[in-house]
ZASE-753655 format. One record per residue: residue in three letters; x, y, z of N, C-alpha, C in turn. Coordinates in steps of 0.001 Angstrom, whole numbers, padded with zeros to 6 digits, always signed. Example, Ala and Ser with C-alpha at 12.3 -4.5 7.8 and 13.67 -1.06 7.14 Angstrom:
2
ala+013190-005690+007800+012300-004500+007800+013200-003300+007800/ser+012850-002250+007080+013670-001060+007140+012900+000030+007870/
***
This chain:
394
met+083316+087963-052839+082749+088857-051833+081255+088633-051731/arg+080766+088574-050500+079325+088555-050289+078816+089976-050249/gly+077621+090183-050729+077020+091507-050684+075517+091373-050569/phe+074845+092476-050479+073404+092459-050346+072812+093466-051307/ser+071687+093118-051922+070983+094033-052819+069575+094255-052285/met+069200+095502-052138+067851+095809-051680+067433+097128-052296/leu+066173+097245-052616+065678+098514-053121+065567+099498-051974/arg+065962+100719-052228+065841+101727-051197+065849+103109-051831/leu+065348+104094-051080+065423+105487-051492+066719+106070-050989/met+067347+106882-051798+068591+107518-051401+068581+108949-051901/thr+068998+109866-051054+069093+111263-051449+070543+111672-051463/val+071006+112148-052605+072376+112611-052764+072327+113999-053367/ala+072951+114947-052697+073004+116334-053177+071613+116859-053529/gly+070628+116463-052706+069285+116995-052900+068454+116273-053935/ile+068990+115209-054543+068250+114467-055561+067930+113089-055004/thr+066698+112634-055120+066302+111334-054602+066309+110315-055727/phe+066945+109159-055444+067051+108091-056418+066471+106818-055815/val+066004+105940-056675+065649+104599-056251+066641+103662-056905/gly+067277+102813-056088+068272+101934-056685+068591+100777-055777/val+069546+099966-056189+069982+098842-055376+071124+099293-054502/ala+071280+098603-053370+072286+099011-052396+073693+098752-052880/ser+073881+097769-053730+075222+097527-054250+075118+096906-055626/leu+076081+097211-056458+076095+096656-057801+076707+095269-057773/pro+076293+094368-058647+076920+093057-058693+078369+093176-059118/ala+079212+092334-058521+080633+092370-058851+080852+091728-060206/pro+081537+092398-061125+081828+091808-062422+082899+090754-062298/thr+083001+089904-063313+084068+088918-063315+085389+089592-063595/ser+086482+088911-063265+087808+089485-063446+088111+089680-064916/gly+088839+090743-065210+089256+091008-066570+090730+090772-066740/ala+091260+091107-067883+092680+090991-068126+093385+092154-067468/ala+094715+092201-067636+095510+093199-066931+095050+094619-067249/glu+094584+094873-068496+094180+096222-068874+092814+096598-068313/arg+092023+095673-067900+090797+095866-067155+089801+096848-067770/pro+089133+096467-068833+088079+097339-069359+086971+097495-068325/val+086279+098624-068365+085214+098872-067396+084054+097913-067627/asp+083241+097733-066611+082022+096941-066713+080900+097884-067151/thr+080728+098004-068457+079771+098965-069009+078341+098671-068575/ala+077986+097387-068490+076620+097034-068098+076306+097530-066687/ala+077257+097347-065767+077043+097812-064390+076963+099333-064340/leu+077798+099997-065132+077769+101459-065151+076464+101983-065751/lys+075934+101267-066725+074651+101680-067304+073538+101556-066269/arg+073565+100466-065484+072556+100318-064431+072664+101454-063417/leu+073893+101822-063104+074106+102925-062166+073567+104229-062746/ala+073875+104482-064020+073421+105714-064667+071900+105775-064740/glu+071258+104630-064975+069795+104601-065053+069142+104891-063704/gln+069862+104651-062621+069321+104972-061299+069218+106487-061097/val+070137+107239-061702+070097+108694-061529+069323+109392-062644/glu+069363+108809-063844+068635+109372-064991+068081+108210-065815/pro+066851+107764-065546+066296+106609-066266+066370+106737-067782/gly+066280+107947-068300+066361+108139-069743+067766+108348-070255/leu+068742+108308-069360+070164+108477-069695+070439+109804-070401/gln+069687+110816-070023+069910+112158-070553+070355+113051-069398/gly+071651+113090-069178+072185+113844-068058+071962+115341-068189/asp+071842+115990-067045+071643+117433-066960+072919+118039-066379/ala+073550+118945-067102+074812+119533-066653+074682+120200-065289/arg+073485+120641-064937+073284+121277-063633+073398+120269-062492/arg+073335+118978-062827+073391+117936-061801+074735+117205-061781/leu+075729+117742-062433+077014+117043-062515+077582+116707-061135/ala+077515+117642-060215+078046+117383-058874+077309+116224-058209/ala+075999+116149-058419+075212+115057-057844+075575+113723-058481/tyr+075814+113724-059804+076197+112482-060471+077527+111964-059925/val+078479+112866-059756+079787+112470-059219+079631+111948-057793/asp+078811+112617-056996+078620+112202-055610+077962+110828-055538/tyr+077020+110574-056429+076353+109268-056446+077333+108175-056861/phe+078145+108456-057858+079182+107506-058273+080096+107188-057095/arg+080535+108234-056406+081425+108035-055255+080759+107152-054207/his+079501+107433-053927+078790+106680-052895+078646+105212-053267/lys+078410+104929-054541+078121+103562-054967+079357+102756-055337/leu+080381+103400-055896+081496+102638-056450+082838+102881-055773/val+082927+103833-054866+084154+103994-054086+083877+103370-052730/ser+084589+102275-052417+084234+101480-051242+084138+102315-049972/asp+085074+103217-049751+085055+104049-048546+086046+105179-048762/ile+085571+106427-048835+086484+107539-049122+087420+107821-047962/arg+087211+107171-046809+088196+107280-045735+089428+106448-046048/leu+089262+105451-046935+090350+104530-047253+090802+104618-048706/phe+089986+105198-049572+090304+105322-050990+090365+106803-051352/ala+091456+107221-051959+091584+108620-052357+090615+108925-053501/phe+089802+109961-053324+088829+110346-054345+088494+111812-054158/ser+088952+112642-055069+088640+114072-055059+088390+114484-056501/val+087129+114556-056887+086757+114725-058294+085769+115875-058447/thr+086039+116743-059411+085081+117772-059803+084782+117613-061287/ala+083541+117903-061649+083112+117822-063048+082509+119159-063444/glu+083000+119715-064538+082497+120995-065025+082001+120846-066454/ala+080861+121481-066723+080316+121456-068077+081250+122201-069022/glu+081345+121687-070239+082232+122284-071237+081547+122203-072597/gly+081250+123347-073184+080544+123346-074454+079089+122940-074260/ser+078471+122435-075328+077047+122109-075261+076768+120856-074439/arg+077586+119788-074618+077340+118540-073890+078614+117943-073299/gly+079712+118670-073346+080971+118126-072856+081132+118278-071352/val+082084+117513-070804+082412+117560-069378+083921+117481-069231/arg+084452+118248-068301+085875+118170-067966+086008+117710-066515/leu+086734+116600-066320+086977+116054-064989+088343+116495-064492/ala+088404+116926-063243+089664+117339-062630+089740+116765-061222/gly+090980+116595-060741+091180+116063-059398+092009+114799-059442/tyr+091766+113907-058479+092560+112680-058412+091740+111528-057847/val+092147+110327-058240+091611+109081-057698+092797+108156-057466/glu+092548+107065-056757+093669+106182-056430+093952+105135-057494/phe+092899+104699-058193+093075+103571-059102+092635+103921-060525/pro+093323+103382-061530+092917+103607-062923+091497+103121-063201/glu+091068+102054-062508+089713+101551-062700+088679+102632-062381/thr+088904+103350-061291+087970+104408-060897+087970+105531-061923/arg+089155+105888-062388+089283+106958-063382+088513+106610-064653/ala+088713+105385-065144+088041+104974-066374+086535+104848-066170/ala+086134+104326-065010+084713+104075-064764+083904+105366-064689/ile+084429+106381-064021+083636+107610-063899+083530+108326-065248/gly+084567+108213-066074+084488+108780-067416+083439+108085-068260/glu+083404+106753-068198+082418+105989-068962+081002+106240-068440/tyr+080867+106330-067150+079569+106605-066509+078977+107919-067024/leu+079791+108954-067111+079299+110238-067612+078997+110172-069105/ser+079771+109378-069838+079473+109190-071263+078116+108516-071446/ile+077841+107514-070613+076555+106820-070683+075406+107780-070382/leu+075682+108762-069532+074665+109770-069213+074497+110803-070330/gly+075222+110615-071425+075031+111462-072592+075960+112645-072703/phe+076988+112699-071852+077942+113805-071931+079082+113427-072876/glu+079286+114226-073893+080349+114000-074870+080827+115341-075406/pro+082171+115506-075507+083190+114563-075036+083425+114703-073535/val+083988+113644-072927+084408+113697-071529+085926+113840-071519/his+086399+114994-071111+087841+115227-071001+088280+114786-069606/asn+088916+113636-069552+089251+113028-068264+090645+113453-067831/gly+090704+114476-066983+091984+114970-066493+092336+114466-065110/leu+091698+113384-064674+091948+112869-063330+093336+112253-063221/glu+094008+112565-062133+095320+112001-061830+095126+110723-061024/thr+095871+109674-061359+095876+108469-060536+097103+108503-059638/leu+096925+108019-058433+097958+108121-057408+098672+106787-057202/pro+099929+106845-056692+100654+108023-056205+101176+108902-057337/ala+101315+110189-057048+101806+111139-058040+103260+110835-058374/pro+103618+110819-059653+105003+110510-060033+106010+111497-059474/glu+105565+112718-059156+106483+113731-058629+107076+113334-057278/leu+106464+112375-056600+106999+111939-055307+108322+111202-055455/gly+108576+110652-056638+109810+109909-056851+109819+108594-056097/asp+111021+108101-055781+111145+106814-055094+110786+106894-053616/lys+110864+108074-053048+110556+108214-051620+109056+108432-051436/arg+108322+107361-051751+106861+107390-051662+106369+106750-050366/phe+107248+106683-049395+106947+106038-048125+107487+106919-047008/gly+106959+106738-045818+107460+107571-044736+107010+107094-043375/phe+107540+107784-042362+107173+107529-040972+106990+108870-040270/ile+106070+108915-039339+105913+110117-038524+107127+110221-037608/lys+107806+111367-037673+109029+111547-036882+108830+112493-035705/ser+107671+113111-035597+107363+113996-034477+106496+113244-033465/phe+106245+113869-032341+105427+113254-031292+104095+112773-031859/asn+103456+113621-032629+102233+113263-033339+102024+114261-034470/ala+101166+113910-035406+100852+114791-036536+099380+114615-036881/leu+098627+115690-036768+097217+115620-037128+097071+115448-038639/ser+096101+114637-039017+095805+114374-040422+094478+115039-040756/tyr+094482+115824-041840+093319+116643-042196+092651+116150-043481/ala+091363+116465-043609+090609+116072-044795+091050+116845-046030/glu+091616+118051-045838+092077+118894-046936+093451+119452-046584/pro+094195+119934-047593+095502+120535-047281+095394+121675-046272/ala+094334+122457-046374+094095+123499-045371+093680+122830-044067/glu+094161+123363-042955+093900+122737-041659+092482+123044-041196/lys+091548+122241-041659+090143+122434-041293+089653+121209-040519/glu+089085+120247-041211+088520+119068-040551+089610+118031-040262/val+089786+117669-038995+090750+116637-038615+090157+115268-038920/val+090948+114430-039590+090524+113074-039924+090963+112101-038839/thr+092240+112174-038461+092782+111293-037436+094089+111888-036934/asp+094741+111179-036044+096012+111611-035478+097043+110528-035756/cys+098167+110895-036314+099249+109952-036590+100320+110111-035511/leu+100807+108995-034977+101734+109015-033855+103154+108702-034297/leu+104110+109076-033462+105516+108797-033743+105695+107331-034125/gly+106348+107094-035256+106601+105740-035713+105560+105189-036650/asp+104397+105842-036755+103374+105363-037684+103911+105384-039108/his+103618+104321-039857+104090+104257-041238+103057+104856-042179/leu+103549+105383-043294+102714+106103-044247+103028+105666-045670/phe+101989+105515-046467+102131+105384-047915+101776+106753-048496/leu+102728+107388-049159+102513+108745-049660+101813+108711-051019/leu+100920+109672-051235+100125+109711-052458+100351+110957-053304/arg+100453+112115-052683+100752+113340-053430+101167+114427-052443/glu+101778+115497-052986+102244+116600-052149+101663+117903-052670/glu+101275+118769-051738+100672+120051-052118+100862+121058-050986/asp+101512+122159-051297+101650+123271-050347+102198+122838-048989/gly+103268+122043-049019+103901+121638-047769+103166+120558-047009/arg+102185+119944-047644+101454+118853-047006+101458+117629-047908/leu+101386+116482-047279+101397+115212-047988+100067+114502-047799/leu+099482+114062-048909+098315+113188-048837+098837+111777-048617/val+098359+111117-047576+098924+109820-047203+097823+108828-046845/his+098181+107543-046956+097493+106485-046234+098244+106332-044923/gly+097577+106543-043795+098203+106276-042517+098310+104781-042281/gly+098939+104403-041183+099083+102988-040870+097755+102266-040774/asp+096708+102975-040362+095377+102374-040288+094638+102436-041617/gly+095290+102972-042641+094687+103050-043961+093978+104352-044253/tyr+093695+105142-043219+092963+106395-043410+093703+107337-044361/ile+092915+107981-045217+093427+109004-046121+093388+110355-045415/gly+094481+111118-045521+094483+112455-044940+095737+113213-045309/trp+095734+114498-045004+096860+115386-045293+097628+115670-044005/val+098928+115407-044017+099784+115695-042864+100885+116656-043298/ala+101428+117388-042334+102513+118322-042637+103752+117552-043079/ala+104333+117960-044200+105516+117276-044722+106667+117320-043728/glu+106742+118371-042918+107840+118503-041960+107764+117467-040842/asp+106617+116816-040686+106461+115782-039658+106779+114385-040174/val+107164+114280-041441+107345+112977-042080+108802+112751-042459/his+109334+111605-042065+110651+111173-042532+110420+110273-043741/arg+110796+110757-044924+110540+110024-046156+111653+109037-046459/val+111262+107858-046958+112229+106807-047271+111816+106117-048568/glu+112733+105321-049094+112431+104483-050247+111848+103151-049766/glu+111395+102350-050704+110654+101134-050370+111452+100150-049521/ala+112717+099933-049849+113512+098946-049112+113650+099331-047644/ala+113931+100601-047374+114070+101064-045993+112728+101002-045263/phe+111666+101263-045970+110321+101196-045405+110010+099780-044928/ala+110234+098809-045805+109945+097416-045462+110853+096917-044344/glu+112108+097345-044363+113056+096893-043341+112657+097400-041968/tyr+112204+098635-041882+111818+099196-040581+110601+098471-040005/leu+109694+098044-040868+108475+097382-040407+108676+095905-040106/ala+109795+095331-040535+110046+093905-040328+110564+093646-038911/gly+110303+092456-038402+110860+092048-037121+110114+092598-035924/pro+110688+092397-034723+110007+092826-033492+109929+094335-033358/arg+108909+094779-032624+108702+096207-032407+108350+096453-030942/val+108620+097659-030507+108269+098066-029151+107030+098953-029227/phe+105995+098551-028514+104746+099303-028452+104742+100110-027156/leu+104587+101404-027277+104614+102274-026107+103296+102190-025344/leu+103392+101882-024065+102217+101750-023217+101904+103028-022458/lys+102913+103883-022314+102761+105158-021623+103493+106226-022416/asn+103157+107469-022158+103915+108551-022778+105371+108473-022354/gln+106253+108659-023313+107696+108618-023079+108205+110048-022970/glu+108783+110380-021821+109336+111719-021604+110695+111558-020949/ser+111722+111364-021765+113064+111069-021265+114046+112089-021810/pro+114401+113113-021026+115319+114145-021504+116782+113720-021501/gly+117129+112594-020870+118523+112169-020756+119076+111617-022053/pro+120320+111059-022008+120954+110483-023202+120080+109391-023821/gly+119870+109510-025104+119035+108529-025799+117554+108721-025559/gly+117196+109748-024797+115795+109982-024499+115083+110733-025607/phe+113785+110614-025634+112969+111303-026630+111537+111310-026121/glu+110722+112134-026698+109313+112194-026327+108486+111413-027335/ala+107573+110604-026824+106726+109794-027695+105412+109510-026987/pro+104327+109387-027743+103019+109151-027132+102740+107671-026912/ala+101909+107376-025936+101405+106017-025783+100694+105614-027073/gly+100934+104387-027502+100356+103923-028759+101333+103938-029912/gly+102483+104607-029725+103495+104620-030779+104145+103253-030947/arg+104658+102993-032143+105328+101729-032451+106710+102043-033001/leu+107736+101426-032427+109107+101700-032846+109862+100393-033046/lys+110819+100424-033953+111575+099219-034282+112513+098842-033135/phe+112453+097594-032705+113313+097084-031637+114712+096808-032179/val+115722+097238-031418+117113+096987-031795+117742+095958-030865/arg+117688+096229-029542+118268+095280-028579+117724+095567-027182/asp+117964+094605-026309+117590+094694-024901+118809+095172-024121/glu+118634+096181-023276+119772+096710-022523+119321+097076-021110/gly+119502+096135-020170+119124+096382-018788+117633+096607-018634/asp+117281+097749-018070+115873+098082-017850+115249+098799-019040/asp+115984+098871-020141+115512+099612-021315+115467+098737-022561/tyr+114631+099145-023481+114690+098657-024853+115377+099735-025680/ile+116336+099333-026486+116930+100253-027450+116122+100137-028731/val+115632+101259-029212+114789+101266-030405+115416+102146-031477/gln+114991+101908-032698+115393+102768-033809+114253+103729-034093/leu+114549+105016-034030+113548+106023-034351+113387+106130-035869/pro+112293+106690-036335+112062+106767-037783+113174+107445-038564/asp+113885+108402-037933+114955+109101-038654+116280+108360-038615/gly+116295+107162-038035+117506+106348-037990+118272+106434-036693/asn+117994+107419-035863+118674+107543-034577+118174+106484-033600/ala+119000+106214-032585+118628+105254-031551+117989+105975-030376/gly+117122+105280-029676+116483+105834-028493+116281+104757-027452/arg+115977+105184-026229+115731+104262-025117+114274+104354-024685/val+113677+103179-024466+112338+103104-023907+112412+102250-022653/ala+112026+102810-021516+112002+102032-020281+111039+100858-020438/lys+111453+099684-019952+110603+098504-020103+109257+098680-019409/ser+109228+099549-018419+107959+099824-017743+107017+100648-018612/his+107563+101229-019688+106767+102083-020571+106453+101429-021918/gly+107053+100288-022200+106862+099668-023506+106739+098162-023429/glu+106192+097582-024478+106037+096132-024579+106683+095658-025876/leu+107573+094688-025759+108242+094121-026930+107349+093044-027536/arg+107077+093182-028818+106234+092200-029505+106949+091666-030736/his+106995+090344-030819+107561+089665-031976+106429+089254-032920/pro+106730+089088-034204+105700+088587-035116+105125+087273-034594/pro+103808+087134-034530+103168+085949-033937+103165+084762-034894/glu+104333+084203-035141+104465+083166-036166+103552+081970-035913/ala+103447+081537-034639+102636+080356-034342+101169+080591-034688/arg+100659+081763-034381+099254+082059-034677+099044+082218-036177/ile+100032+082788-036850+099937+082907-038308+099903+081523-038946/asp+100702+080591-038397+100689+079214-038900+099291+078612-038803/val+098623+078838-037674+097284+078289-037469+096330+078796-038546/ile+096386+080082-038822+095482+080679-039807+095768+080167-041217/cys+097031+080172-041588+097391+079728-042941+097085+078244-043125/asp+097348+077442-042091+097047+076007-042181+095543+075776-042296/ala+094758+076563-041566+093301+076422-041650+092807+076745-043057/ala+093390+077770-043661+093003+078126-045032+093373+077009-046005/lys+094555+076430-045819+095007+075368-046723+094149+074111-046601/glu+093529+073916-045431+092632+072770-045257+091445+072849-046215/leu+091159+074049-046691+090024+074238-047596+090430+074230-049069/leu+091686+073928-049354+092129+073825-050748+091238+072855-051518/asn+090883+073235-052739+090053+072433-053643+088594+072316-053193/thr+088215+073069-052156+086808+073121-051761+086018+073864-052839/pro+084848+073357-053217+084057+074060-054235+083694+075473-053790/tyr+083686+076391-054744+083228+077748-054436+081715+077729-054270/leu+081244+078314-053172+079811+078426-052918+079536+079777-052290/trp+078767+080603-052981+078387+081915-052442+077707+081714-051089/gly+078250+082337-050056+077684+082229-048717+078223+081076-047905/gly+079013+080180-048523+079499+079001-047818+080678+079274-046900/lys+080811+078418-045860+081925+078549-044920+082442+077186-044463/thr+082163+076121-045232+082574+074782-044828+083284+074073-045974/lys+083712+072840-045685+084381+072021-046693+083434+071664-047840/ser+082141+071801-047602+081170+071531-048665+081120+072661-049685/gly+081514+073841-049265+081522+074998-050151+081845+076252-049371/val+082615+077151-049981+083053+078358-049285+083218+079491-050285/asp+082961+080725-049836+083246+081878-050689+084481+082599-050161/cys+084891+083674-050845+086193+084282-050544+086266+084853-049138/ser+085259+085621-048742+085293+086207-047404+085016+085163-046332/gly+084269+084118-046686+084058+083014-045757+085354+082293-045452/leu+086194+082104-046463+087506+081474-046265+088343+082275-045281/val+088389+083584-045467+089168+084437-044567+088573+084416-043165/gln+087256+084507-043059+086616+084533-041746+086861+083236-040978/val+086690+082100-041631+086880+080803-040976+088336+080598-040583/ser+089256+081017-041440+090681+080846-041148+091076+081630-039904/phe+090621+082872-039800+090957+083670-038621+090222+083179-037380/ala+089015+082654-037553+088300+082082-036410+089080+080915-035819/ser+089786+080173-036665+090614+079071-036176+091719+079565-035256/gly+092138+080817-035455+093162+081416-034607+092591+082250-033483/gly+091274+082182-033295+090646+082899-032196+090338+084351-032479/val+090283+084724-033762+090028+086116-034129+088720+086207-034907/ser+087840+087103-034476+086575+087317-035173+086732+088457-036173/val+086365+088204-037411+086372+089249-038434+084981+089297-039059/pro+084603+090420-039657+083276+090521-040283+083101+089519-041413/arg+081879+089405-041900+081550+088384-042898+081970+088762-044311/asp+081847+090028-044687+082043+090407-046084+083378+091097-046318/ala+083884+090970-047543+085188+091546-047883+085216+093052-047698/asp+084121+093728-048057+084120+095185-047938+083974+095650-046495/glu+083742+094717-045571+083805+095010-044141+085173+094615-043582/gln+085671+093467-044004+086966+092987-043533+088090+093951-043878/cys+087944+094663-044988+089029+095524-045462+089290+096716-044555/his+088449+096937-043553+088674+098020-042602+089563+097588-041436/met+089822+096303-041315+090491+095789-040123+092000+095680-040309/gly+092743+096093-039281+094182+095898-039265+094974+097060-039836/gln+096283+096869-039857+097214+097871-040364+097439+097674-041862/leu+097532+098773-042587+097795+098721-044024+099253+098330-044255/thr+099476+097250-044999+100844+096764-045220+101240+096692-046686/gly+100274+096766-047578+100601+096694-048994+099614+097483-049815/thr+100077+097985-050944+099235+098690-051900+099500+098093-053273/arg+098746+098524-054251+098985+098012-055602+100416+098285-056041/trp+100984+099385-055601+102301+099793-056077+103424+099453-055105/ser+103120+098762-054022+104183+098334-053104+103720+097155-052256/arg+104415+096030-052418+104093+094832-051636+105275+094374-050788/ala+106325+095197-050725+107559+094783-050062+107381+094543-048572/ala+106448+095239-047932+106266+095107-046481+105230+094051-046113/met+104629+093388-047087+103620+092379-046794+104247+091165-046124/arg+103460+090493-045285+103933+089338-044534+102882+088233-044594/arg+103340+087012-044479+102441+085860-044432+101356+086092-043374/gly+100114+085794-043747+098999+086011-042837+098258+087312-043055/asp+098790+088195-043893+098079+089436-044211+096855+089110-045072/thr+095800+089881-044890+094630+089730-045748+094799+090604-046987/leu+094278+090134-048105+094424+090813-049395+093054+091239-049913/tyr+093022+092388-050570+091758+092904-051102+091934+093327-052558/phe+090936+092976-053347+090962+093196-054785+089726+094005-055179/ile+089867+094813-056223+088738+095625-056680+088242+095131-058030/asn+086967+095391-058296+086404+094978-059574+086752+095992-060664/ala+086232+095760-061854+086611+096583-063002+086167+098031-062878/asn+085247+098308-061954+084796+099684-061748+085330+100289-060456/gly+086230+099576-059763+086959+100165-058650+086463+099867-057255/arg+085534+098928-057092+084988+098637-055761+085546+097312-055236/val+085806+097230-053910+086300+095992-053310+085308+094868-053584/ser+085806+093765-054149+084925+092677-054550+085482+091298-054229/his+086696+091220-053671+087311+089907-053464+088365+090016-052371/thr+088594+088912-051676+089617+088868-050638+090321+087521-050644/gly+091489+087489-050038+092262+086264-049918+093256+086405-048786/leu+094114+085409-048642+095090+085376-047553+096483+085197-048140/tyr+097398+086061-047729+098764+086009-048252+099545+084914-047536/leu+100243+084077-048310+101019+082965-047765+102514+083220-047801/gly+102920+084384-048292+104337+084701-048409+104905+084267-049747/glu+106052+084847-050106+106760+084508-051346+105844+084596-052560/asp+105038+085639-052612+104146+085960-053730+102921+085062-053838/gln+102770+084095-052935+101662+083147-053021+100482+083608-052161/phe+099271+083340-052646+098082+083654-051861+097010+082609-052115/ile+096182+082392-051108+095088+081428-051211+093775+082192-051214/his+092853+081761-052057+091563+082450-052143+090507+081506-052691/ala+089259+081821-052401+088132+081030-052879+087567+081680-054129/val+087683+080973-055241+087146+081427-056524+086513+080230-057214/ser+085674+080485-058178+085080+079399-058939+086126+078779-059870/pro+086275+077456-059936+085365+076475-059336+085760+076024-057925/val+087052+076218-057524+087481+075707-056219+088492+076653-055576/val+088690+076482-054265+089730+077209-053540+091088+076806-054099/arg+091946+077808-054354+093253+077485-054913+094302+078488-054455/ile+095555+078128-054689+096685+079002-054400+097197+079568-055712/asn+097293+080879-055768+097831+081558-056944+099014+082426-056550/ser+099640+083021-057551+100845+083815-057320+100723+085186-057968/phe+101409+086154-057351+101556+087476-057950+102751+087532-058902/asn+103551+086491-058913+104796+086482-059689+104549+085945-061096/pro+104766+086758-062130+104524+086303-063506+105370+085102-063914/asn+106451+084834-063201+107312+083702-063540+106828+082386-062948/asp+105828+082427-062080+105306+081205-061469+104209+080595-062335/lys+104124+079266-062317+103116+078575-063114+101696+078907-062662/asn+101552+079218-061387+100214+079516-060861+099928+081016-060811/tyr+100653+081776-061617+100439+083231-061686+099018+083536-062125/asp+098381+084478-061432+097027+084917-061764+097098+086378-062208/ala+097118+086590-063509+097271+087945-064050+096100+088842-063665/ala+094892+088274-063649+093712+089083-063332+093755+089582-061894/arg+094131+088711-060966+094201+089137-059565+095393+090057-059328/asp+096468+089830-060030+097615+090734-059922+097200+092144-060343/ala+096428+092222-061429+095995+093527-061942+094960+094186-061046/ser+094155+093397-060345+093054+093961-059555+093392+094114-058076/phe+094595+093698-057665+094984+093842-056260+094964+095312-055863/ala+094386+095599-054691+094299+096981-054211+095178+097217-052999/phe+095025+096407-051944+095857+096598-050764+095815+095386-049848/ala+096715+095381-048863+096823+094302-047883+096696+094875-046483/arg+096205+094032-045568+096010+094428-044171+096633+093388-043233/arg+097067+093853-042061+097657+092952-041057+096868+093063-039765/leu+096267+091949-039354+095481+091950-038131+096334+091748-036886/trp+097472+091067-037025+098365+090838-035888+099706+091476-036152/glu+100245+092191-035163+101564+092803-035323+102564+092143-034385/
***
């Protein structure tokens, strides 16, 4: 990942700090991923140069950690409170998405001199969800909120939108929407499924609604423009689609567009990436003379006529969410992959080639690795640090 470091003033929760804009990405660790203590110490010194934390500033310390080490709270679940306990202790409560984040914030507070740190943070998805940790919006639309209480609207989820479920509370589900956004939706608006059914519904051609669907007749249903539904067959002037709950519906061809997976364009991108195999790793590079991870992805998509941002932490906002650390069944060749460092921040990207294989630029050269432990080219460090996948073309 390319990044930038610059000195700047920053005010968080009323406290002004001087620090760098981003921490250097640590090297990959083993599957258990110990935290990068040196980076956390630098972070702690930005808020308290003497590393003597003040319990009255706990909320500010947590907020600063979130700002610096959580890539984007719109895309990463992070709800953390810290309360003083005893003379120098701290109790953490709430939830985060990744174990790296959980471990890092505990170590960060320890470096600030708080002991003991009782780390009660839950990592998601919550085990109480069971196997049905996936879903689809089954109503016309469902507003997604920043909190379980219906206060601040984050986004709107449309009929057919896919969801990765994270936790449930008071009749609401914390989810990653299809665009990756984190938010709370009403459980009654979600058709929950297991992983196999989730991946099957997302596979193959889909019908994209171009206009609002208002069909009271047989097979009719109401759906908003922008909805995506699984294509079943062509029937006269209609497309027969599968609704999220398994029922069939009709979409007039004048109201929808049938789209197949763009295999030819995906071939162009994957072939362009493979042309850079064995190219030396060069920070900032984008040619056969040298290339970095986000440069490889950017150049590959440019070959297919698609412009993407330069850095991994910018690229990770683009496209539909198709994979998470805990589910890769819906991933498809051509999806972009994102990995986090030992402290939980996006630090690396690559391109999925299908069948567990992915290509990425790492030192010393661009290579193809695998997520499958049975493959000779298995990369345990990247398997452990994988965060999520995105799809730019549907």
